C-alpha positions in Angstrom: 18.6 7.8 9.2 15.3 8.5 7.4 12.4 8.9 9.8 9.5 7.1 8.3 5.8 7.2 9.0 3.2 4.7 7.7 -0.5 5.7 7.6 -2.6 2.5 7.5 -0.2 0.0 8.9 -2.7 -2.8 9.5 -3.3 -3.9 5.9 -1.3 -6.1 3.6 0.7 -3.3 1.9 1.3 -1.7 5.3 2.7 -4.8 6.9 4.8 -5.4 3.7 6.3 -2.0 4.2 7.1 -2.9 7.8 8.7 -6.2 6.7 10.9 -4.3 4.2 11.9 -1.6 6.6 12.8 -4.1 9.3 15.9 -4.9 7.3 16.5 -1.4 5.7 19.7 0.0 7.2 18.8 3.7 6.7 15.2 3.7 8.1 13.9 4.6 11.5 10.2 3.9 12.0 8.7 7.0 13.6 5.0 6.3 13.5 2.6 3.6 12.3 -1.0 4.7 12.5 -4.3 2.9 13.3 -7.2 4.3 15.1 -8.6 0.9 16.2 -5.2 -0.5 17.3 -3.9 2.6 19.1 -1.3 1.5 21.6 -1.1 -2.1 20.4 2.5 -3.2 19.6 2.8 -3.9 15.9 4.5 -7.2 16.6 1.4 -8.3 18.6 -0.8 -8.0 15.5 2.0 -9.4 13.2 4.2 -11.9 15.2 6.4 -12.3 12.1 7.9 -8.9 13.1 8.7 -9.9 16.7 12.2 -8.8 17.6 12.4 -6.7 14.4 9.8 -4.0 14.9 9.3 -2.6 18.4 7.0 0.3 17.7 3.3 0.4 18.6 0.4 1.6 16.5 -0.8 5.1 17.3 -4.0 7.0 16.4 -3.5 9.6 13.6 -3.9 12.5 16.1 -1.0 11.2 18.2 1.3 10.1 15.5 3.2 13.4 14.9 3.6 12.7 11.2 5.1 16.1 10.6 8.2 15.0 12.5 8.9 12.4 9.8 11.0 12.7 6.7 8.6 10.7 4.5 5.1 9.4 5.1 3.7 6.4 3.2 0.0 6.1 2.8 -1.1 2.4 2.7 -4.7 3.5 2.9 -7.9 3.6 0.8 -8.2 6.1 -2.0 -8.9 9.7 -0.7 -6.9 9.6 2.5 -3.5 10.8 1.2 -4.9 13.8 -0.6 -6.6 15.0 2.6 -3.3 15.1 4.5 -0.7 15.8 1.8 -0.7 19.6 2.0 0.0 19.7 5.7 2.8 17.2 5.4 4.5 18.9 2.4 4.3 22.3 4.2 6.2 20.7 7.1 8.9 19.5 4.7 7.7 15.9 4.7 7.8 13.9 1.5 4.7 11.8 0.6 4.4 8.4 -1.1 0.9 7.2 -1.7 0.2 3.6 -2.5 -3.4 4.4 -3.4 -4.6 6.2 -6.5 -4.8 9.9 -5.3 -1.7 11.0 -7.2 -1.5 8.5 -10.0 -3.8 10.2 -12.6 -3.0 13.7 -13.8 -6.5 14.2 -15.3 -8.7 15.2 -12.4 -11.9 14.5 -14.3 -10.7 11.0 -15.1 -9.8 10.4 -11.5 -13.2 11.5 -10.3 -15.0 9.4 -12.9 -13.2 6.2 -11.9 -12.8 6.6 -8.2 -16.1 8.5 -7.5 -14.3 11.0 -5.3 -13.7 14.7 -5.7 -10.0 15.5 -5.8 -9.2 17.9 -3.0 -5.7 19.1 -4.1 -5.3 19.3 -7.9 -2.5 21.8 -7.4 -0.4 19.1 -5.7 -1.4 16.6 -8.2 0.3 18.6 -10.9 3.7 18.2 -9.2 3.3 14.5 -8.3 5.7 12.1 -9.9 4.4 8.7 -11.1 6.3 6.1 -9.2 7.3 3.6 -11.8 11.1 3.9 -11.4 12.1 2.1 -14.6 10.3 4.6 -16.7 10.3 7.7 -14.5 13.5 7.7 -12.5 14.6 11.3 -12.9 11.2 12.8 -11.9 11.0 10.5 -8.9 14.4 11.5 -7.7 13.4 15.2 -7.5 9.8 14.7 -6.3 8.2 15.7 -3.0 5.2 13.6 -3.7 4.9 10.3 -5.5 1.8 8.3 -6.7 2.8 4.7 -6.5 1.6 2.7 -9.5 -1.0 0.1 -9.4 0.1 -3.6 -9.5 -1.5 -4.4 -12.9 -0.3 -1.2 -14.5 3.3 -2.0 -13.5 3.3 -5.3 -15.4 1.5 -3.8 -18.5 3.8 -0.8 -18.7 7.0 -2.6 -18.3 5.8 -5.4 -20.7 4.7 -3.0 -23.5 7.3 -0.2 -23.1 10.1 -1.5 -25.2 7.7 -2.4 -28.1 6.0 1.0 -28.0 9.2 2.9 -27.9 10.5 1.0 -30.9 7.3 1.6 -32.8 7.1 -2.1 -33.9 3.5 -2.9 -32.8 0.0 -1.7 -33.5 -0.6 0.4 -30.4 -4.4 0.6 -31.0 -5.0 -3.1 -30.5 -3.3 -4.2 -27.3 -4.6 -7.0 -25.2 -3.7 -7.7 -21.6 -4.9 -10.8 -19.9 -3.9 -10.5 -16.2 -4.2 -12.6 -13.0 -3.7 -11.6 -9.4 -3.7 -13.4 -6.1 -6.4 -12.6 -3.5 -4.2 -10.3 -1.4 -4.5 -7.7 -4.2 -8.0 -6.9 -2.9 -6.6 -5.9 0.5 -7.0 -7.1 4.1 -10.8 -7.0 4.5 -13.7 -9.3 5.2 -15.7 -9.5 2.0 -17.7 -12.4 0.7 -15.7 -13.0 -2.6 -12.5 -13.0 -0.6 -13.5 -15.7 1.9 -11.5 -19.0 1.7 -14.5 -21.0 0.6 -15.3 -18.5 -2.1 -11.9 -17.8 -3.6 -10.2 -21.2 -3.1 -10.7 -23.7 -5.9 -12.1 -21.0 -8.1 -11.1 -18.8 -10.9 -12.9 -15.8 -12.3 -12.6 -12.6 -14.3 -13.8 -9.2 -13.0 -13.9 -5.6 -14.1 -14.3 -6.8 -17.7 -16.4 -3.7 -18.7 -13.9 -1.4 -17.1 -11.3 -1.4 -14.4 -9.7 1.5 -12.5 -6.2 0.5 -13.7 -7.1 1.0 -17.3 -7.0 4.8 -17.5 -3.8 4.9 -15.4 -2.1 2.5 -17.8 -3.3 4.3 -20.9 -2.1 7.7 -19.5 1.4 6.4 -18.9 1.7 4.3 -22.1 0.6 7.4 -24.0 3.9 9.0 -23.0 5.8 6.3 -24.9 4.2 6.7 -28.3 2.5 9.2 -30.6 0.2 6.5 -32.0 -3.4 6.1 -31.0 -3.7 3.7 -28.0 -6.2 1.0 -27.5 -6.0 -1.5 -24.7 -8.3 -4.4 -23.8 -7.5 -5.2 -20.2 -9.2 -8.1 -18.3 -8.1 -8.8 -14.7 -8.7 -12.2 -13.1 -8.7 -13.4 -9.5 -6.8 -16.7 -9.0 -6.8 -18.9 -5.9 -3.4 -17.9 -4.5 -2.4 -15.5 -1.8 0.1 -13.4 -3.6 1.5 -13.1 -7.1 0.6 -11.7 -10.5 0.9 -13.0 -14.0 0.1 -10.8 -17.0 0.0 -12.2 -20.6 0.2 -9.3 -23.0 -0.5 -9.5 -26.7 0.4 -7.1 -29.5 0.5 -7.3 -33.3 3.8 -6.6 -35.0 3.7 -4.0 -37.7 7.3 -4.1 -38.8 9.6 -6.8 -40.0 11.7 -7.9 -37.0 13.2 -11.2 -36.1 13.1 -12.9 -32.7 16.6 -12.0 -31.8 15.9 -8.3 -32.4 12.7 -8.5 -30.4 14.7 -10.0 -27.5 17.3 -7.4 -27.9 14.7 -4.6 -27.5 13.9 -5.9 -24.0 17.5 -6.8 -23.0 18.7 -3.3 -24.0 15.8 -1.5 -22.3 16.3 -3.3 -19.0 20.0 -4.2 -18.9 20.7 -1.8 -16.1 17.5 -2.4 -14.1 18.2 -4.3 -10.9 14.6 -5.4 -10.5 13.6 -6.4 -14.1 14.8 -9.8 -15.3 14.5 -10.4 -19.1 14.5 -14.2 -19.4 15.6 -16.1 -22.5 13.3 -16.0 -25.4 10.5 -18.6 -25.1 10.8 -18.9 -21.3 7.8 -19.3 -19.0 8.2 -17.2 -15.9 6.3 -18.4 -12.8 4.8 -16.3 -10.1 6.7 -18.2 -7.4 10.0 -17.1 -8.8 9.2 -13.5 -7.6 7.4 -14.4 -4.4 8.2 -11.9 -1.5 10.8 -10.1 -3.7 10.9 -6.9 -5.6 11.8 -8.7 -8.8 9.7 -8.6 -12.0 10.4 -11.2 -14.7 9.6 -10.9 -18.4 9.7 -13.5 -21.3 8.9 -13.1 -25.0 7.1 -15.5 -27.3 6.1 -15.4 -30.9 3.7 -18.2 -31.7 4.4 -19.8 -35.1 6.8 -17.0 -35.8 3.7 -15.0 -36.9 2.8 -11.3 -36.4 1.8 -11.6 -32.8 4.2 -11.1 -29.9 3.3 -12.4 -26.5 4.9 -10.9 -23.4 4.7 -12.8 -20.2 5.2 -10.7 -17.0 5.3 -12.0 -13.4 5.7 -10.1 -10.1 4.7 -10.2 -6.4 1.7 -7.9 -6.3 2.5 -6.8 -2.8 6.2 -6.0 -3.4 7.1 -4.8 -6.9 3.4 -4.3 -7.3 3.1 -2.1 -4.2 5.3 -1.8 -1.1 8.6 -2.7 -2.7 8.1 -0.3 -5.5 7.3 2.5 -2.9 10.6 1.7 -1.1 12.4 1.8 -4.4 11.0 5.3 -4.9 12.0 6.4 -1.4 15.5 5.3 -1.9 15.8 7.5 -5.0 14.1 10.5 -3.3 16.7 10.4 -0.5 19.8 9.7 -2.6 20.3 6.2 -1.4 21.2 3.1 -3.5 18.0 2.2 -5.3 18.3 -1.5 -4.2 18.8 -0.8 -0.5 16.6 -3.0 1.7 15.1 -4.7 -1.4 17.5 -7.4 -2.3 15.4 -10.3 -0.9 15.7 -13.6 -2.7 12.3 -15.0 -3.8 10.8 -17.6 -1.5 10.5 -21.2 -2.9 8.6 -23.4 -2.8 
């Protein structure tokens, strides 16, 4: 059994990890930390876990995280890098769901996250946790930086096209929408029901933290100059993400060949579903699952390809992806504990 610790178990990604581990046959929950809820049974805060999770929250100083095999950080940026060195020295693997180990360029990290990076030496060995594009590195890693939710959709949506060299990499457009849970479990005015419900808005138009992460990773797929216009939106739903990606074709290619690029790229990927050409994937078809669905369009058979990508922002976009990485790191079946059927309606 893998002894698992979760730092920050009271937020949405933390409880999503707990939900997934409740049915994972090779996981033993060792510690779930929270200063404020020290001693409170996890199932008291989250009754959905009654009868499935019998551990109580513990303050970080009591948690004995160094007794774990792997520790997940479902915390704000900056927390994981402050504790990673001690854990790694004790032989504990680290998976961070925040941004501490996503960006290899320290200056870029500090610019976008307004934090000094406290362990650039560890950053150099961190693997970026997008399994479909980085499986071998994750399998060997001691520390993983889990991808952001938007970057997951953009990378998997653009990757086959960039690898094939059939699009203009300098003029990519990503129009992305996320449910309110993507902002985390916190009391902020824009996230209140009366503010977010019956409303739709863009944010981060002049620059979003997920832009440099996406560009850094997409840059590994092409030698061409990259340019990405990324606009995120907040939509009035709890969970789910829909990204509409645009790219201009630069080579003669028919629709069947375009479809084949994606089907060949993801034919062995258990959590990427390439739908028939012209399909319209819906966010509810991935709800509460680790599945990501992709469909291609080519309006008017012109020179623009449109890639539609949907996922659950808390599962494939966060906690599920982290569990997928853990499975690889410990030599388990990649799908273990993750084969949940999406919830409808």
